[in-house]
N, C-alpha and C positions, 0 to 999 in steps of 0.2 A: 407475623412471623412465627409466633408460637404454634398457631394452628397449621401453618404450612410445614413446620418441623414435624408436628404429630402425623400429618398425612404422609410425609415422606417416610417416616418410620413405619407406618402401616403398610405402605406399599412395598417396602423392602421385604416383608414377610410373604408377599404374594408372588407366586411364580410367574403368573401371566395376567395381564390386565389391559384394558383399552380405555383411553382418554378421549372423551367425545366433547366437543365444544357445542354448547346450546345457544342459539341465536338470542340476541337481546329481546326480540319481540316475543319470544316464547319463554322469557324468563324475567318478566317484568317485576315480579315481587321480589326476587333476589336482588335485582338491579336497584330497586327503590330502597331496600334495606342497606345496600352498600353506600348509597348517597346519604341516608340518615346517619349512619355510623361515622361519617366524615364531616358532619355539620352540626349546628346546634339548632336547627329548625325542626320543630315538633310537627308530626303528622296530625294536624288538627281535624282533618276531614275523616280520619280513621280508615283511610283507604287500605292501609296495610296492617295486619295484626301484629302488635309488638308485644313480646314477652321480656320483662326485665328480670335478670338473674341477679342474686345477691352474691354469687361466687362464680368462678370460672368453671366452665364445663369440662375442662381438662386439668389434670394435675401437673402443675408446674413445679420443677425442681429449682430451689434457690440456687443462683449462680455462685460458683465458688471463684473467688478472686485470688489469683496467684500474685504473691509478692515477688517482685523482682530483686534477686540478690546479686545481679551481675555488678562487679566493681565499676564504680563511676569515677571517671578521670577528674571530675570536678569536686569529689568529696573532700579532699584536704583543703582546697581553696575554700569551699563553702564553710567548712568547720571553722576556719580562721576568720572568715567575714562575719559569721553569725556569732561565734563564741570566743574568738581570739585564741583558738586551740592551735598550738604549734607542734611540729614534729619532734621526735626525740633527739635527732642530731641537730647540733647548733648550726652547721653549715646549710644543711637542708631547710632548716627553719628560715634562715636568711634568704635563700633562694625563693621559699614560699611566699615571703613577705614582699619581695620584688615582684613576683609574677601576680600575686593577688591585687596588685595596684591597677591592673587592667581589667579587673572584674568587678561586678557588682550584682546584688540581688534586689529585684523589684517585685514586690507582691508574691514572693516565693519563687519567682522565675529567675534563672541564673543567665546573665548576660556577660558578653566580653566586649569591651570597648574596642571597635574596630577602626581601621584606617580608611576602608572603602565606604563604610556607612557608620553612623554613630554607635548602634548597638547590634551585636550578633547574638542570637539565641544560642545557648549551649545545650547540646543534645547528647543523649547516651547511646549505647550501642543498639538498643532496640529502635529508638527513634531514627538513628542513622540508617538502618536497614530499610525502614519504611521511605525515607527520603530517596534512597537509591531506587526503590520500586516505583515511586511516583515521578521523579525527575527523569530517570533514564528510560523506564518502560511505560509510564502512564500516559495520560492525555497529551502532556507537553514533552514527552520524551522523544528523543531523536537518536539514541544509542551512540552518544558521542564517546570520544576517547577520554582516557582517564583524567588527564589535566583539565579538559573542557568541562567534564562532568563536575570536578570538584569547584571549579570557578562558578558554574551555574548554580550549585547549591549555595556557595558563599554569596553569590549576588541575591538570593533569595532571603538572606538574613540569618543563616545557620552556620554553626561552627563546632568543631571538635578537633582535637589536637592531631589526629592521624587521618584527616579527611583525604589528603592526597594519596597516601599509601592505600587507604581503603577503597578510593575510586579506582585506582589501577587494578587492585585485586578483583573488584567487582566486575570491571571490563573483561578481564581475563576469563572469568566464569561465565560470562554472558555469551550465548552462542550468536545472538543477533549483532552483538558488538564486533565479533570476530567474523566478518563476511569477507571471503576471499574472491577476488575477481576471476572471471572466466575468460576474459580477453584483455590484453593490455596493448594500447596504442601509443607509441612513443615517437620522439624524434629520432634522427639518425646519429645521436651521439654513440661513441664507442663503448660507453659503459653499458648500453642496452644491447650491444652486439657481442658481448663477451661470451665465451663458452660457459662460464659459471652461471650467468643470467639464463642462458638458453637451457642449461640442465635444470634450473630451478623451475622454469615454466614447464618443462617436460614432466617433471615429477609430480607437479600439482594440476596437470591437465589444463594449463593456460595457453591460449592461442596468442602468439606474438606477432604484432603488425607494426609496420613503420608508416610514418606520414610520407606523403608523396614529395619527392625531391623537386618536382615541377612547381610545387606550390610552397615556396620558402616561408611564407607567412605563418604557416602551421608548425615549422620546425622550432622547438623549444617553447611552444604555446599550448600543446595538447594537454599537458597536465595542468593547465590553468583553467580549463573549461569547468564550469560549476556544475558538479553532478550531486550536490548535496541533497536536493529534493528527491532525486531519483533513488539514490542509495538509501535514504531514510524510508522512503516508501517500501522498498524491498524488505527492510528490516521489520516494518510494521505489519506488512501483509503475510510474510511466510508463505504458507501454502495458498491462502485465499487471495490469488492474484486479481480476481475479477472484482473485488471489494474496494479497489483503490479509489473510486469517487467518493465513497463514505469516509475513508481515512485521510483524504487530502487535506481537509481543514485542520485536522490534528497536526499533520506534517508541517503545513504552513505556520501554524502557531508555534511549534517547536523551533522552527527556523527563525522566526521573528523574535523570539524570546532568548536566543542563544548569542553570546557575544561574538562578534567577527574579529578575527585576528588582525585584518587589514585596517579596520576602522577604530578598533577599541571600544566600540559600543554595539548594542543590539539594534536591529533595524526598528523595533518598536520604540525605542528611546529616541531615535533619530526622527521618528514621525511625530510623537506625542510629547516628548520632552521628559519622560519618566519611564521607570521600568514597570512592567506589567506585573499584577499580583497573580500568581499562580495557585492552582488548587492545593499544591502541597503546603501552603502557608496556613490552611485551615487547621490541621492537626499535624504536629504541634504548631501552635500559632506563633508567627513571627512577631518581633516587636512592633512593626509598623501596622500590624493588624490589631494587636491589643491596644496600641496607642492611637488608634484611628479616630480622627475628628473631621467630620464631613465638611464644615465650614472652613476649618483651617486647610483641609486638603485641596478644597477648590480654589482658595487663594494661592497656595503653593503651585498648583497646577497652572494656574493662569500665569504666575510669574516664570515658570518654566517654559511656557510656550512663547513668552516675550523674549526669552533669551536663547531659543532654540537655534536661531540662525548662527549665533556664535558657536554653538556645539557642533552644528553641521560643518562650519568652516574648519574648525579643528579636526574633525573627522576626515574631511577631504585632505587636509595637511598630512595626517598619518597615512592615508591611503597612497598619496603621492610619494611619501618617503619610503613606504613599503614597496611600491613598484619599482622605485629607483634602486633600492637596495638589491632586488632580484635582478634587475637589468644590469647592474655592476657585476654581480656573481657570474651570470651567463656570459657577459662580454669579456670577462677576464679569462675564459677558457678559449676563446677564439685565437686562432693563429693566422697571422697575416701570410698569404701566399700570392705570389704575382705570377701570372702566366702570359707568355708571349704567343703571338700567332704562330701556329704550327706545332706548339707543344703537344705531346701526347698525354691524355688523362685516362684514368681507370673508370670505365663505366660500370656501375653497380646494377645488377639485375635482381629485382625483388620477386620473391615467390607470389603466387596469385592470391593467397591468403593475407 
């Protein structure tokens, strides 16, 4: 990487240059040197002339490490846990003691005792920004809304006091999270045919369409069509629409690792009995990564698989309750009307679009 940076610096000083790729067959010596540099095998046959240098051929500047002086919300709690340092105010000190009971420090890493999982790693502002970049925009990102984003980060074993507020703020600043539709298809409810809603669609260039009256099964169910994968693909691809086959595995992975409101579980957990470990847990490391034990993990995974049927049944019960709740809501708006033979009714004519 140091030599690459040096080359880029030199190229920046040249107004015009051409990069030419040399085929491997015509560059055997360099190819052999590259393999030797990445292995411990010595070229005993002396097929390649090797020169050993006692110092680097380029001058490298010592990296300057910047000290982060950003206030950390865990500082008062950590000071009390480590050195029993209290605040100046008596009332604030009492609050600090009560709050510190839910926190602990293991090997220099600060954790909070959670309800959804035993330990949640406490992160600072810099680490939280990296979590947003990875969870929302990275390989497993799906540009979810604020509350879903904070729940996903919490499910990976991280915590800070303003994670809900920060998640909402991040979503508002992310262009891919704020994707507006170009066409809305709704049922024939009066709330979708009001002048206020028509003016809103006109101002934002949204085409308004209604479901067919001749197909009553569609009325009230159009909004229930699952467009999650399609919308996530649009957010990931942006302008490169032709690359959707390459991005599809990432979108599927983000969908499988996001908790569904209807079931209360992620699709991954309903299949394998546990939550997936995401790339974001590498840095900063979550507690389940630092305390990982392969033999113990295999045993717990086997036990989870034995009990997965019970977990799936509970998920189906939550799904049925969710559907029943929605059915009650929509049925409560229905008004019973009786018609006799010969009664006149108003026929509604829909536009062609």
